[in-house]
mmCIF file as Biopython writes it, N, C-alpha, C and O atoms, coordinates in Angstrom:
data_model
#
loop_
_atom_site.group_PDB
_atom_site.id
_atom_site.type_symbol
_atom_site.label_atom_id
_atom_site.label_alt_id
_atom_site.label_comp_id
_atom_site.label_asym_id
_atom_site.label_entity_id
_atom_site.label_seq_id
_atom_site.pdbx_PDB_ins_code
_atom_site.Cartn_x
_atom_site.Cartn_y
_atom_site.Cartn_z
_atom_site.occupancy
_atom_site.B_iso_or_equiv
_atom_site.auth_seq_id
_atom_site.auth_asym_id
_atom_site.pdbx_PDB_model_num
ATOM 1   N N  . MET A ? 1  ? 79.174 30.376 102.888 1.0 0.0 1  A 1 
ATOM 2   C CA . MET A ? 1  ? 80.165 30.938 102.027 1.0 0.0 1  A 1 
ATOM 3   C C  . MET A ? 1  ? 80.251 30.177 100.708 1.0 0.0 1  A 1 
ATOM 4   O O  . MET A ? 1  ? 80.487 30.790 99.667  1.0 0.0 1  A 1 
ATOM 5   N N  . LEU A ? 2  ? 80.065 28.851 100.723 1.0 0.0 2  A 1 
ATOM 6   C CA . LEU A ? 2  ? 80.236 28.054 99.481  1.0 0.0 2  A 1 
ATOM 7   C C  . LEU A ? 2  ? 79.035 28.329 98.557  1.0 0.0 2  A 1 
ATOM 8   O O  . LEU A ? 2  ? 79.219 28.330 97.340  1.0 0.0 2  A 1 
ATOM 9   N N  . GLN A ? 3  ? 77.852 28.554 99.058  1.0 0.0 3  A 1 
ATOM 10  C CA . GLN A ? 3  ? 76.726 28.571 98.186  1.0 0.0 3  A 1 
ATOM 11  C C  . GLN A ? 3  ? 76.653 29.843 97.311  1.0 0.0 3  A 1 
ATOM 12  O O  . GLN A ? 3  ? 76.117 29.787 96.204  1.0 0.0 3  A 1 
ATOM 13  N N  . LYS A ? 4  ? 77.158 30.930 97.764  1.0 0.0 4  A 1 
ATOM 14  C CA . LYS A ? 4  ? 77.227 32.198 96.989  1.0 0.0 4  A 1 
ATOM 15  C C  . LYS A ? 4  ? 75.819 32.504 96.404  1.0 0.0 4  A 1 
ATOM 16  O O  . LYS A ? 4  ? 75.672 32.819 95.223  1.0 0.0 4  A 1 
ATOM 17  N N  . ALA A ? 5  ? 74.837 32.401 97.247  1.0 0.0 5  A 1 
ATOM 18  C CA . ALA A ? 5  ? 73.434 32.568 96.827  1.0 0.0 5  A 1 
ATOM 19  C C  . ALA A ? 5  ? 72.768 33.712 97.559  1.0 0.0 5  A 1 
ATOM 20  O O  . ALA A ? 5  ? 73.305 34.295 98.501  1.0 0.0 5  A 1 
ATOM 21  N N  . CYS A ? 6  ? 71.601 33.995 97.090  1.0 0.0 6  A 1 
ATOM 22  C CA . CYS A ? 6  ? 70.757 34.985 97.790  1.0 0.0 6  A 1 
ATOM 23  C C  . CYS A ? 6  ? 69.579 34.293 98.409  1.0 0.0 6  A 1 
ATOM 24  O O  . CYS A ? 6  ? 69.063 33.326 97.847  1.0 0.0 6  A 1 
ATOM 25  N N  . PHE A ? 7  ? 69.160 34.742 99.502  1.0 0.0 7  A 1 
ATOM 26  C CA . PHE A ? 7  ? 68.031 34.100 100.169 1.0 0.0 7  A 1 
ATOM 27  C C  . PHE A ? 7  ? 66.981 35.255 100.502 1.0 0.0 7  A 1 
ATOM 28  O O  . PHE A ? 7  ? 67.331 36.422 100.682 1.0 0.0 7  A 1 
ATOM 29  N N  . THR A ? 8  ? 65.764 34.851 100.561 1.0 0.0 8  A 1 
ATOM 30  C CA . THR A ? 8  ? 64.718 35.773 100.879 1.0 0.0 8  A 1 
ATOM 31  C C  . THR A ? 8  ? 64.089 35.462 102.231 1.0 0.0 8  A 1 
ATOM 32  O O  . THR A ? 8  ? 64.024 34.300 102.634 1.0 0.0 8  A 1 
ATOM 33  N N  . PHE A ? 9  ? 63.635 36.469 102.918 1.0 0.0 9  A 1 
ATOM 34  C CA . PHE A ? 9  ? 62.967 36.330 104.136 1.0 0.0 9  A 1 
ATOM 35  C C  . PHE A ? 9  ? 61.483 36.507 103.956 1.0 0.0 9  A 1 
ATOM 36  O O  . PHE A ? 9  ? 61.052 37.488 103.350 1.0 0.0 9  A 1 
ATOM 37  N N  . HIS A ? 10 ? 60.690 35.592 104.460 1.0 0.0 10 A 1 
ATOM 38  C CA . HIS A ? 10 ? 59.269 35.629 104.307 1.0 0.0 10 A 1 
ATOM 39  C C  . HIS A ? 10 ? 58.555 35.600 105.701 1.0 0.0 10 A 1 
ATOM 40  O O  . HIS A ? 10 ? 58.605 34.597 106.414 1.0 0.0 10 A 1 
ATOM 41  N N  . PRO A ? 11 ? 57.903 36.713 106.053 1.0 0.0 11 A 1 
ATOM 42  C CA . PRO A ? 11 ? 57.212 36.645 107.369 1.0 0.0 11 A 1 
ATOM 43  C C  . PRO A ? 11 ? 56.161 35.576 107.343 1.0 0.0 11 A 1 
ATOM 44  O O  . PRO A ? 11 ? 55.740 35.191 106.252 1.0 0.0 11 A 1 
ATOM 45  N N  . PRO A ? 12 ? 55.703 35.067 108.467 1.0 0.0 12 A 1 
ATOM 46  C CA . PRO A ? 12 ? 54.755 33.984 108.500 1.0 0.0 12 A 1 
ATOM 47  C C  . PRO A ? 12 ? 53.479 34.281 107.659 1.0 0.0 12 A 1 
ATOM 48  O O  . PRO A ? 12 ? 52.932 33.342 107.081 1.0 0.0 12 A 1 
ATOM 49  N N  . ALA A ? 13 ? 53.003 35.486 107.567 1.0 0.0 13 A 1 
ATOM 50  C CA . ALA A ? 13 ? 51.805 35.803 106.828 1.0 0.0 13 A 1 
ATOM 51  C C  . ALA A ? 13 ? 52.017 35.827 105.301 1.0 0.0 13 A 1 
ATOM 52  O O  . ALA A ? 13 ? 51.049 35.893 104.543 1.0 0.0 13 A 1 
ATOM 53  N N  . LYS A ? 14 ? 53.302 35.771 104.847 1.0 0.0 14 A 1 
ATOM 54  C CA . LYS A ? 14 ? 53.606 35.926 103.487 1.0 0.0 14 A 1 
ATOM 55  C C  . LYS A ? 14 ? 54.579 34.812 103.085 1.0 0.0 14 A 1 
ATOM 56  O O  . LYS A ? 14 ? 55.770 34.871 103.390 1.0 0.0 14 A 1 
ATOM 57  N N  . GLU A ? 15 ? 54.028 33.759 102.369 1.0 0.0 15 A 1 
ATOM 58  C CA . GLU A ? 15 ? 54.765 32.574 102.079 1.0 0.0 15 A 1 
ATOM 59  C C  . GLU A ? 15 ? 55.749 32.751 100.957 1.0 0.0 15 A 1 
ATOM 60  O O  . GLU A ? 15 ? 56.791 32.097 100.940 1.0 0.0 15 A 1 
ATOM 61  N N  . SER A ? 16 ? 55.436 33.645 99.992  1.0 0.0 16 A 1 
ATOM 62  C CA . SER A ? 16 ? 56.357 33.796 98.866  1.0 0.0 16 A 1 
ATOM 63  C C  . SER A ? 16 ? 56.326 35.211 98.295  1.0 0.0 16 A 1 
ATOM 64  O O  . SER A ? 16 ? 55.421 35.995 98.583  1.0 0.0 16 A 1 
ATOM 65  N N  . VAL A ? 17 ? 57.322 35.516 97.490  1.0 0.0 17 A 1 
ATOM 66  C CA . VAL A ? 17 ? 57.451 36.803 96.834  1.0 0.0 17 A 1 
ATOM 67  C C  . VAL A ? 17 ? 57.029 36.481 95.353  1.0 0.0 17 A 1 
ATOM 68  O O  . VAL A ? 17 ? 57.410 35.444 94.809  1.0 0.0 17 A 1 
ATOM 69  N N  . THR A ? 18 ? 56.267 37.358 94.747  1.0 0.0 18 A 1 
ATOM 70  C CA . THR A ? 18 ? 55.817 37.145 93.363  1.0 0.0 18 A 1 
ATOM 71  C C  . THR A ? 18 ? 56.438 38.111 92.441  1.0 0.0 18 A 1 
ATOM 72  O O  . THR A ? 18 ? 57.062 39.075 92.886  1.0 0.0 18 A 1 
ATOM 73  N N  . THR A ? 19 ? 56.299 37.901 91.173  1.0 0.0 19 A 1 
ATOM 74  C CA . THR A ? 19 ? 56.898 38.784 90.155  1.0 0.0 19 A 1 
ATOM 75  C C  . THR A ? 19 ? 56.151 40.154 90.159  1.0 0.0 19 A 1 
ATOM 76  O O  . THR A ? 19 ? 56.667 41.151 89.652  1.0 0.0 19 A 1 
ATOM 77  N N  . GLN A ? 20 ? 54.951 40.172 90.731  1.0 0.0 20 A 1 
ATOM 78  C CA . GLN A ? 20 ? 54.222 41.442 90.881  1.0 0.0 20 A 1 
ATOM 79  C C  . GLN A ? 20 ? 54.939 42.319 91.843  1.0 0.0 20 A 1 
ATOM 80  O O  . GLN A ? 20 ? 54.937 43.541 91.695  1.0 0.0 20 A 1 
ATOM 81  N N  . GLU A ? 21 ? 55.547 41.736 92.817  1.0 0.0 21 A 1 
ATOM 82  C CA . GLU A ? 21 ? 56.264 42.483 93.884  1.0 0.0 21 A 1 
ATOM 83  C C  . GLU A ? 21 ? 57.706 42.746 93.438  1.0 0.0 21 A 1 
ATOM 84  O O  . GLU A ? 21 ? 58.288 43.766 93.809  1.0 0.0 21 A 1 
ATOM 85  N N  . ASN A ? 22 ? 58.280 41.847 92.654  1.0 0.0 22 A 1 
ATOM 86  C CA . ASN A ? 22 ? 59.667 41.916 92.297  1.0 0.0 22 A 1 
ATOM 87  C C  . ASN A ? 22 ? 59.851 41.357 90.911  1.0 0.0 22 A 1 
ATOM 88  O O  . ASN A ? 22 ? 59.923 40.140 90.739  1.0 0.0 22 A 1 
ATOM 89  N N  . ASP A ? 23 ? 59.931 42.260 89.874  1.0 0.0 23 A 1 
ATOM 90  C CA . ASP A ? 23 ? 59.948 41.747 88.542  1.0 0.0 23 A 1 
ATOM 91  C C  . ASP A ? 23 ? 61.326 41.156 88.074  1.0 0.0 23 A 1 
ATOM 92  O O  . ASP A ? 23 ? 61.483 40.761 86.919  1.0 0.0 23 A 1 
ATOM 93  N N  . SER A ? 24 ? 62.283 41.116 88.992  1.0 0.0 24 A 1 
ATOM 94  C CA . SER A ? 24 ? 63.526 40.492 88.635  1.0 0.0 24 A 1 
ATOM 95  C C  . SER A ? 24 ? 63.599 39.034 88.938  1.0 0.0 24 A 1 
ATOM 96  O O  . SER A ? 24 ? 64.597 38.383 88.630  1.0 0.0 24 A 1 
ATOM 97  N N  . LEU A ? 25 ? 62.488 38.462 89.579  1.0 0.0 25 A 1 
ATOM 98  C CA . LEU A ? 25 ? 62.408 37.037 89.823  1.0 0.0 25 A 1 
ATOM 99  C C  . LEU A ? 25 ? 62.270 36.232 88.518  1.0 0.0 25 A 1 
ATOM 100 O O  . LEU A ? 25 ? 61.552 36.612 87.593  1.0 0.0 25 A 1 
ATOM 101 N N  . LEU A ? 26 ? 62.972 35.139 88.495  1.0 0.0 26 A 1 
ATOM 102 C CA . LEU A ? 26 ? 62.857 34.224 87.307  1.0 0.0 26 A 1 
ATOM 103 C C  . LEU A ? 26 ? 62.526 32.821 87.825  1.0 0.0 26 A 1 
ATOM 104 O O  . LEU A ? 26 ? 62.942 32.400 88.905  1.0 0.0 26 A 1 
ATOM 105 N N  . THR A ? 27 ? 61.729 32.106 86.962  1.0 0.0 27 A 1 
ATOM 106 C CA . THR A ? 27 ? 61.389 30.740 87.291  1.0 0.0 27 A 1 
ATOM 107 C C  . THR A ? 27 ? 61.865 29.856 86.036  1.0 0.0 27 A 1 
ATOM 108 O O  . THR A ? 27 ? 61.692 30.199 84.867  1.0 0.0 27 A 1 
ATOM 109 N N  . PHE A ? 28 ? 62.437 28.769 86.413  1.0 0.0 28 A 1 
ATOM 110 C CA . PHE A ? 28 ? 62.849 27.794 85.387  1.0 0.0 28 A 1 
ATOM 111 C C  . PHE A ? 28 ? 62.182 26.456 85.660  1.0 0.0 28 A 1 
ATOM 112 O O  . PHE A ? 28 ? 62.270 25.937 86.772  1.0 0.0 28 A 1 
ATOM 113 N N  . GLN A ? 29 ? 61.524 25.900 84.671  1.0 0.0 29 A 1 
ATOM 114 C CA . GLN A ? 29 ? 60.967 24.573 84.802  1.0 0.0 29 A 1 
ATOM 115 C C  . GLN A ? 29 ? 61.825 23.654 84.015  1.0 0.0 29 A 1 
ATOM 116 O O  . GLN A ? 29 ? 62.007 23.858 82.815  1.0 0.0 29 A 1 
ATOM 117 N N  . ILE A ? 30 ? 62.366 22.640 84.648  1.0 0.0 30 A 1 
ATOM 118 C CA . ILE A ? 30 ? 63.178 21.668 84.046  1.0 0.0 30 A 1 
ATOM 119 C C  . ILE A ? 30 ? 62.333 20.314 83.874  1.0 0.0 30 A 1 
ATOM 120 O O  . ILE A ? 30 ? 61.799 19.789 84.851  1.0 0.0 30 A 1 
ATOM 121 N N  . PRO A ? 31 ? 62.244 19.807 82.652  1.0 0.0 31 A 1 
ATOM 122 C CA . PRO A ? 31 ? 61.552 18.567 82.483  1.0 0.0 31 A 1 
ATOM 123 C C  . PRO A ? 31 ? 62.206 17.439 83.203  1.0 0.0 31 A 1 
ATOM 124 O O  . PRO A ? 31 ? 63.433 17.358 83.249  1.0 0.0 31 A 1 
ATOM 125 N N  . LYS A ? 32 ? 61.406 16.551 83.775  1.0 0.0 32 A 1 
ATOM 126 C CA . LYS A ? 32 ? 61.998 15.412 84.565  1.0 0.0 32 A 1 
ATOM 127 C C  . LYS A ? 32 ? 63.020 14.600 83.792  1.0 0.0 32 A 1 
ATOM 128 O O  . LYS A ? 32 ? 64.041 14.209 84.359  1.0 0.0 32 A 1 
ATOM 129 N N  . ASP A ? 33 ? 62.779 14.334 82.516  1.0 0.0 33 A 1 
ATOM 130 C CA . ASP A ? 33 ? 63.651 13.497 81.764  1.0 0.0 33 A 1 
ATOM 131 C C  . ASP A ? 33 ? 65.011 14.179 81.456  1.0 0.0 33 A 1 
ATOM 132 O O  . ASP A ? 33 ? 65.991 13.517 81.115  1.0 0.0 33 A 1 
ATOM 133 N N  . ALA A ? 34 ? 65.034 15.533 81.589  1.0 0.0 34 A 1 
ATOM 134 C CA . ALA A ? 34 ? 66.242 16.271 81.285  1.0 0.0 34 A 1 
ATOM 135 C C  . ALA A ? 34 ? 67.182 16.386 82.522  1.0 0.0 34 A 1 
ATOM 136 O O  . ALA A ? 34 ? 68.333 16.804 82.400  1.0 0.0 34 A 1 
ATOM 137 N N  . LYS A ? 35 ? 66.652 16.002 83.721  1.0 0.0 35 A 1 
ATOM 138 C CA . LYS A ? 35 ? 67.455 16.225 84.949  1.0 0.0 35 A 1 
ATOM 139 C C  . LYS A ? 35 ? 68.749 15.425 84.981  1.0 0.0 35 A 1 
ATOM 140 O O  . LYS A ? 35 ? 69.775 15.963 85.397  1.0 0.0 35 A 1 
ATOM 141 N N  . PRO A ? 36 ? 68.747 14.115 84.545  1.0 0.0 36 A 1 
ATOM 142 C CA . PRO A ? 36 ? 70.051 13.361 84.609  1.0 0.0 36 A 1 
ATOM 143 C C  . PRO A ? 36 ? 71.126 14.063 83.709  1.0 0.0 36 A 1 
ATOM 144 O O  . PRO A ? 36 ? 72.283 14.180 84.112  1.0 0.0 36 A 1 
ATOM 145 N N  . THR A ? 37 ? 70.755 14.497 82.569  1.0 0.0 37 A 1 
ATOM 146 C CA . THR A ? 37 ? 71.703 15.090 81.683  1.0 0.0 37 A 1 
ATOM 147 C C  . THR A ? 37 ? 72.176 16.459 82.207  1.0 0.0 37 A 1 
ATOM 148 O O  . THR A ? 37 ? 73.350 16.808 82.085  1.0 0.0 37 A 1 
ATOM 149 N N  . LEU A ? 38 ? 71.268 17.204 82.774  1.0 0.0 38 A 1 
ATOM 150 C CA . LEU A ? 38 ? 71.646 18.499 83.335  1.0 0.0 38 A 1 
ATOM 151 C C  . LEU A ? 38 ? 72.554 18.312 84.590  1.0 0.0 38 A 1 
ATOM 152 O O  . LEU A ? 38 ? 73.506 19.063 84.800  1.0 0.0 38 A 1 
ATOM 153 N N  . LYS A ? 39 ? 72.227 17.300 85.400  1.0 0.0 39 A 1 
ATOM 154 C CA . LYS A ? 39 ? 73.101 17.022 86.528  1.0 0.0 39 A 1 
ATOM 155 C C  . LYS A ? 39 ? 74.527 16.616 86.152  1.0 0.0 39 A 1 
ATOM 156 O O  . LYS A ? 39 ? 75.495 16.996 86.811  1.0 0.0 39 A 1 
ATOM 157 N N  . GLU A ? 40 ? 74.629 15.832 85.072  1.0 0.0 40 A 1 
ATOM 158 C CA . GLU A ? 40 ? 75.917 15.401 84.579  1.0 0.0 40 A 1 
ATOM 159 C C  . GLU A ? 40 ? 76.682 16.622 84.040  1.0 0.0 40 A 1 
ATOM 160 O O  . GLU A ? 40 ? 77.870 16.768 84.329  1.0 0.0 40 A 1 
ATOM 161 N N  . GLU A ? 41 ? 76.020 17.514 83.254  1.0 0.0 41 A 1 
ATOM 162 C CA . GLU A ? 41 ? 76.641 18.743 82.726  1.0 0.0 41 A 1 
ATOM 163 C C  . GLU A ? 41 ? 77.089 19.588 83.812  1.0 0.0 41 A 1 
ATOM 164 O O  . GLU A ? 41 ? 78.196 20.117 83.715  1.0 0.0 41 A 1 
ATOM 165 N N  . LEU A ? 42 ? 76.300 19.801 84.933  1.0 0.0 42 A 1 
ATOM 166 C CA . LEU A ? 42 ? 76.696 20.611 85.997  1.0 0.0 42 A 1 
ATOM 167 C C  . LEU A ? 42 ? 77.945 19.995 86.689  1.0 0.0 42 A 1 
ATOM 168 O O  . LEU A ? 42 ? 78.876 20.707 87.067  1.0 0.0 42 A 1 
ATOM 169 N N  . PHE A ? 43 ? 77.928 18.655 86.840  1.0 0.0 43 A 1 
ATOM 170 C CA . PHE A ? 43 ? 79.005 17.943 87.433  1.0 0.0 43 A 1 
ATOM 171 C C  . PHE A ? 43 ? 80.328 18.245 86.695  1.0 0.0 43 A 1 
ATOM 172 O O  . PHE A ? 43 ? 81.355 18.524 87.314  1.0 0.0 43 A 1 
ATOM 173 N N  . LEU A ? 44 ? 80.265 18.179 85.358  1.0 0.0 44 A 1 
ATOM 174 C CA . LEU A ? 44 ? 81.444 18.415 84.518  1.0 0.0 44 A 1 
ATOM 175 C C  . LEU A ? 44 ? 81.946 19.863 84.658  1.0 0.0 44 A 1 
ATOM 176 O O  . LEU A ? 44 ? 83.120 20.150 84.422  1.0 0.0 44 A 1 
ATOM 177 N N  . LEU A ? 45 ? 81.035 20.765 85.044  1.0 0.0 45 A 1 
ATOM 178 C CA . LEU A ? 45 ? 81.439 22.116 85.284  1.0 0.0 45 A 1 
ATOM 179 C C  . LEU A ? 45 ? 81.905 22.383 86.725  1.0 0.0 45 A 1 
ATOM 180 O O  . LEU A ? 45 ? 82.300 23.499 87.061  1.0 0.0 45 A 1 
ATOM 181 N N  . GLY A ? 46 ? 81.852 21.335 87.577  1.0 0.0 46 A 1 
ATOM 182 C CA . GLY A ? 46 ? 82.324 21.449 88.964  1.0 0.0 46 A 1 
ATOM 183 C C  . GLY A ? 46 ? 81.265 21.921 89.901  1.0 0.0 46 A 1 
ATOM 184 O O  . GLY A ? 46 ? 81.550 22.415 90.992  1.0 0.0 46 A 1 
ATOM 185 N N  . ILE A ? 47 ? 79.945 21.757 89.442  1.0 0.0 47 A 1 
ATOM 186 C CA . ILE A ? 47 ? 78.884 22.171 90.336  1.0 0.0 47 A 1 
ATOM 187 C C  . ILE A ? 47 ? 78.162 20.886 90.789  1.0 0.0 47 A 1 
ATOM 188 O O  . ILE A ? 47 ? 77.563 20.175 89.983  1.0 0.0 47 A 1 
ATOM 189 N N  . ASP A ? 48 ? 78.236 20.623 92.050  1.0 0.0 48 A 1 
ATOM 190 C CA . ASP A ? 48 ? 77.603 19.437 92.604  1.0 0.0 48 A 1 
ATOM 191 C C  . ASP A ? 48 ? 77.288 19.718 94.069  1.0 0.0 48 A 1 
ATOM 192 O O  . ASP A ? 48 ? 77.542 20.815 94.565  1.0 0.0 48 A 1 
ATOM 193 N N  . SER A ? 49 ? 76.727 18.712 94.768  1.0 0.0 49 A 1 
ATOM 194 C CA . SER A ? 49 ? 76.380 18.965 96.157  1.0 0.0 49 A 1 
ATOM 195 C C  . SER A ? 49 ? 77.603 19.311 97.061  1.0 0.0 49 A 1 
ATOM 196 O O  . SER A ? 49 ? 77.458 20.020 98.057  1.0 0.0 49 A 1 
ATOM 197 N N  . PHE A ? 50 ? 78.802 18.799 96.697  1.0 0.0 50 A 1 
ATOM 198 C CA . PHE A ? 50 ? 79.900 19.089 97.478  1.0 0.0 50 A 1 
ATOM 199 C C  . PHE A ? 50 ? 80.358 20.534 97.292  1.0 0.0 50 A 1 
ATOM 200 O O  . PHE A ? 50 ? 80.800 21.175 98.246  1.0 0.0 50 A 1 
ATOM 201 N N  . SER A ? 51 ? 80.252 21.045 96.068  1.0 0.0 51 A 1 
ATOM 202 C CA . SER A ? 51 ? 80.642 22.449 95.788  1.0 0.0 51 A 1 
ATOM 203 C C  . SER A ? 51 ? 79.619 23.450 96.454  1.0 0.0 51 A 1 
ATOM 204 O O  . SER A ? 51 ? 79.944 24.612 96.697  1.0 0.0 51 A 1 
ATOM 205 N N  . VAL A ? 52 ? 78.448 22.978 96.718  1.0 0.0 52 A 1 
ATOM 206 C CA . VAL A ? 52 ? 77.414 23.791 97.385  1.0 0.0 52 A 1 
ATOM 207 C C  . VAL A ? 52 ? 77.491 23.699 98.852  1.0 0.0 52 A 1 
ATOM 208 O O  . VAL A ? 52 ? 77.472 24.722 99.535  1.0 0.0 52 A 1 
ATOM 209 N N  . TYR A ? 53 ? 77.581 22.460 99.399  1.0 0.0 53 A 1 
ATOM 210 C CA . TYR A ? 53 ? 77.518 22.269 100.858 1.0 0.0 53 A 1 
ATOM 211 C C  . TYR A ? 53 ? 78.831 22.063 101.511 1.0 0.0 53 A 1 
ATOM 212 O O  . TYR A ? 53 ? 79.016 22.507 102.644 1.0 0.0 53 A 1 
ATOM 213 N N  . GLY A ? 54 ? 79.778 21.406 100.859 1.0 0.0 54 A 1 
ATOM 214 C CA . GLY A ? 54 ? 81.155 21.258 101.340 1.0 0.0 54 A 1 
ATOM 215 C C  . GLY A ? 54 ? 81.296 20.309 102.560 1.0 0.0 54 A 1 
ATOM 216 O O  . GLY A ? 54 ? 82.253 20.451 103.321 1.0 0.0 54 A 1 
ATOM 217 N N  . ASP A ? 55 ? 80.415 19.398 102.752 1.0 0.0 55 A 1 
ATOM 218 C CA . ASP A ? 55 ? 80.554 18.505 103.925 1.0 0.0 55 A 1 
ATOM 219 C C  . ASP A ? 55 ? 81.076 17.142 103.437 1.0 0.0 55 A 1 
ATOM 220 O O  . ASP A ? 55 ? 81.181 16.911 102.232 1.0 0.0 55 A 1 
ATOM 221 N N  . LEU A ? 56 ? 81.401 16.242 104.382 1.0 0.0 56 A 1 
ATOM 222 C CA . LEU A ? 56 ? 81.994 14.965 104.047 1.0 0.0 56 A 1 
ATOM 223 C C  . LEU A ? 56 ? 81.015 14.044 103.348 1.0 0.0 56 A 1 
ATOM 224 O O  . LEU A ? 56 ? 81.440 13.266 102.494 1.0 0.0 56 A 1 
ATOM 225 N N  . ASP A ? 57 ? 79.756 14.085 103.654 1.0 0.0 57 A 1 
ATOM 226 C CA . ASP A ? 57 ? 78.766 13.249 102.939 1.0 0.0 57 A 1 
ATOM 227 C C  . ASP A ? 57 ? 78.732 13.623 101.504 1.0 0.0 57 A 1 
ATOM 228 O O  . ASP A ? 57 ? 78.655 12.749 100.641 1.0 0.0 57 A 1 
ATOM 229 N N  . ASP A ? 58 ? 78.786 14.886 101.212 1.0 0.0 58 A 1 
ATOM 230 C CA . ASP A ? 58 ? 78.665 15.339 99.836  1.0 0.0 58 A 1 
ATOM 231 C C  . ASP A ? 58 ? 80.036 15.085 99.018  1.0 0.0 58 A 1 
ATOM 232 O O  . ASP A ? 58 ? 80.054 14.876 97.805  1.0 0.0 58 A 1 
ATOM 233 N N  . LEU A ? 59 ? 81.130 15.129 99.806  1.0 0.0 59 A 1 
ATOM 234 C CA . LEU A ? 59 ? 82.421 14.754 99.230  1.0 0.0 59 A 1 
ATOM 235 C C  . LEU A ? 59 ? 82.389 13.349 98.792  1.0 0.0 59 A 1 
ATOM 236 O O  . LEU A ? 59 ? 82.801 13.024 97.678  1.0 0.0 59 A 1 
ATOM 237 N N  . ALA A ? 60 ? 81.890 12.472 99.679  1.0 0.0 60 A 1 
ATOM 238 C CA . ALA A ? 60 ? 81.787 11.027 99.363  1.0 0.0 60 A 1 
ATOM 239 C C  . ALA A ? 60 ? 80.907 10.819 98.108  1.0 0.0 60 A 1 
ATOM 240 O O  . ALA A ? 60 ? 81.273 10.055 97.215  1.0 0.0 60 A 1 
ATOM 241 N N  . ALA A ? 61 ? 79.762 11.493 98.046  1.0 0.0 61 A 1 
ATOM 242 C CA . ALA A ? 61 ? 78.876 11.400 96.889  1.0 0.0 61 A 1 
ATOM 243 C C  . ALA A ? 61 ? 79.549 11.873 95.609  1.0 0.0 61 A 1 
ATOM 244 O O  . ALA A ? 61 ? 79.348 11.273 94.553  1.0 0.0 61 A 1 
ATOM 245 N N  . ARG A ? 62 ? 80.333 12.925 95.680  1.0 0.0 62 A 1 
ATOM 246 C CA . ARG A ? 62 ? 81.061 13.409 94.516  1.0 0.0 62 A 1 
ATOM 247 C C  . ARG A ? 62 ? 82.096 12.430 94.037  1.0 0.0 62 A 1 
ATOM 248 O O  . ARG A ? 62 ? 82.217 12.178 92.838  1.0 0.0 62 A 1 
ATOM 249 N N  . LEU A ? 63 ? 82.842 11.878 94.963  1.0 0.0 63 A 1 
ATOM 250 C CA . LEU A ? 63 ? 83.837 10.875 94.582  1.0 0.0 63 A 1 
ATOM 251 C C  . LEU A ? 63 ? 83.204 9.621  93.987  1.0 0.0 63 A 1 
ATOM 252 O O  . LEU A ? 63 ? 83.717 9.051  93.025  1.0 0.0 63 A 1 
ATOM 253 N N  . LYS A ? 64 ? 82.091 9.203  94.566  1.0 0.0 64 A 1 
ATOM 254 C CA . LYS A ? 64 ? 81.372 8.032  93.999  1.0 0.0 64 A 1 
ATOM 255 C C  . LYS A ? 64 ? 80.932 8.299  92.543  1.0 0.0 64 A 1 
ATOM 256 O O  . LYS A ? 64 ? 81.049 7.426  91.683  1.0 0.0 64 A 1 
ATOM 257 N N  . GLN A ? 65 ? 80.408 9.559  92.274  1.0 0.0 65 A 1 
ATOM 258 C CA . GLN A ? 65 ? 79.996 9.907  90.995  1.0 0.0 65 A 1 
ATOM 259 C C  . GLN A ? 65 ? 81.183 9.976  90.071  1.0 0.0 65 A 1 
ATOM 260 O O  . GLN A ? 65 ? 81.109 9.451  88.960  1.0 0.0 65 A 1 
ATOM 261 N N  . ALA A ? 66 ? 82.271 10.595 90.469  1.0 0.0 66 A 1 
ATOM 262 C CA . ALA A ? 66 ? 83.477 10.768 89.627  1.0 0.0 66 A 1 
ATOM 263 C C  . ALA A ? 66 ? 84.084 9.443  89.250  1.0 0.0 66 A 1 
ATOM 264 O O  . ALA A ? 66 ? 84.624 9.317  88.151  1.0 0.0 66 A 1 
ATOM 265 N N  . TYR A ? 67 ? 84.020 8.434  90.124  1.0 0.0 67 A 1 
ATOM 266 C CA . TYR A ? 67 ? 84.663 7.138  89.817  1.0 0.0 67 A 1 
ATOM 267 C C  . TYR A ? 67 ? 83.639 6.061  89.568  1.0 0.0 67 A 1 
ATOM 268 O O  . TYR A ? 67 ? 83.982 4.881  89.630  1.0 0.0 67 A 1 
ATOM 269 N N  . ASN A ? 68 ? 82.394 6.407  89.288  1.0 0.0 68 A 1 
ATOM 270 C CA . ASN A ? 68 ? 81.301 5.486  88.978  1.0 0.0 68 A 1 
ATOM 271 C C  . ASN A ? 68 ? 81.200 4.389  89.963  1.0 0.0 68 A 1 
ATOM 272 O O  . ASN A ? 68 ? 81.180 3.225  89.562  1.0 0.0 68 A 1 
ATOM 273 N N  . ILE A ? 69 ? 81.134 4.670  91.214  1.0 0.0 69 A 1 
ATOM 274 C CA . ILE A ? 69 ? 81.012 3.741  92.259  1.0 0.0 69 A 1 
ATOM 275 C C  . ILE A ? 69 ? 79.591 3.771  92.824  1.0 0.0 69 A 1 
ATOM 276 O O  . ILE A ? 69 ? 79.104 4.861  93.123  1.0 0.0 69 A 1 
ATOM 277 N N  . SER A ? 70 ? 78.921 2.682  92.983  1.0 0.0 70 A 1 
ATOM 278 C CA . SER A ? 70 ? 77.593 2.639  93.427  1.0 0.0 70 A 1 
ATOM 279 C C  . SER A ? 70 ? 77.445 2.782  94.901  1.0 0.0 70 A 1 
ATOM 280 O O  . SER A ? 70 ? 76.326 2.760  95.414  1.0 0.0 70 A 1 
#
């Protein structure tokens, strides 16, 4: 319920769906050096592992990030 995402089912003989089969698929490549900034921006928008998974481990990680605790 928290993830609000769509998932695809792939039979064993078909590992992935391609844009040839579904032209609505999008791919985003994020440069490695942009990931920390993107992660911080998502955090400021309230998107983090806790908002996705909602378990205690991710709550602890979110609090550590919010209060700059290592």
